[in-house]
VEXVONU-849082 format. One record per residue (C-alpha): residue number from 1; x, y, z. Coordinates in Angstrom, 2 decimals, always signed. Layout:
N
REC    n     east    north       up
REC  NUM        X        Y        Z
...
//
This chain:
59
REC    n     east    north       up
REC    1  +223.28   +33.30    -7.40
REC    2  +224.66   +32.33    -3.99
REC    3  +227.67   +30.07    -3.84
REC    4  +228.41   +27.57    -1.11
REC    5  +231.19   +28.67    +1.22
REC    6  +233.64   +25.99    +2.23
REC    7  +233.63   +25.54    +6.01
REC    8  +236.66   +24.21    +7.81
REC    9  +236.05   +20.82    +9.44
REC   10  +234.87   +21.19   +13.01
REC   11  +234.10   +24.91   +12.68
REC   12  +230.39   +24.45   +13.28
REC   13  +231.08   +22.46   +16.44
REC   14  +233.51   +25.12   +17.71
REC   15  +231.05   +27.91   +16.98
REC   16  +228.31   +26.16   +18.92
REC   17  +230.70   +25.58   +21.83
REC   18  +231.77   +29.21   +21.95
REC   19  +228.18   +30.44   +21.76
REC   20  +227.10   +28.30   +24.66
REC   21  +230.14   +28.84   +26.89
REC   22  +231.65   +32.31   +26.36
REC   23  +228.32   +34.10   +26.03
REC   24  +224.71   +33.03   +26.24
REC   25  +222.90   +32.17   +23.01
REC   26  +220.39   +34.94   +23.76
REC   27  +223.19   +37.55   +23.48
REC   28  +224.36   +36.45   +20.01
REC   29  +223.22   +39.65   +18.26
REC   30  +224.83   +41.90   +20.88
REC   31  +228.10   +39.98   +20.67
REC   32  +228.15   +40.28   +16.87
REC   33  +227.51   +44.03   +17.07
REC   34  +230.27   +44.41   +19.65
REC   35  +232.74   +42.54   +17.43
REC   36  +231.86   +44.73   +14.43
REC   37  +232.32   +47.88   +16.55
REC   38  +235.73   +46.65   +17.76
REC   39  +236.87   +45.94   +14.21
REC   40  +235.69   +49.33   +12.91
REC   41  +237.34   +51.21   +15.81
REC   42  +240.61   +49.36   +15.24
REC   43  +240.55   +50.17   +11.51
REC   44  +239.83   +53.85   +12.18
REC   45  +242.59   +53.95   +14.79
REC   46  +245.06   +52.35   +12.39
REC   47  +244.08   +54.81    +9.67
REC   48  +244.54   +57.80   +11.97
REC   49  +247.90   +56.53   +13.20
REC   50  +249.17   +55.89    +9.69
REC   51  +247.97   +59.33    +8.58
REC   52  +249.73   +61.00   +11.49
REC   53  +253.00   +59.19   +10.68
REC   54  +252.97   +60.27    +7.03
REC   55  +252.52   +63.98    +7.76
REC   56  +255.82   +65.82    +7.51
REC   57  +256.69   +68.54   +10.00
REC   58  +255.81   +72.01    +8.76
REC   59  +252.93   +70.95    +6.51
//
């Protein structure tokens, strides 16, 4: 069963403004994919950096 998600007041208005101003509405899917790629790359980068810091010399 799906539950309603509480939306902050004014969020819908801000989302519509951003979609129409920062990128065209026709590019919505591409923008979403680009954001997901950026998030995944940043997580992988953070994981690799944290792994490199925890390795002790000589192991």
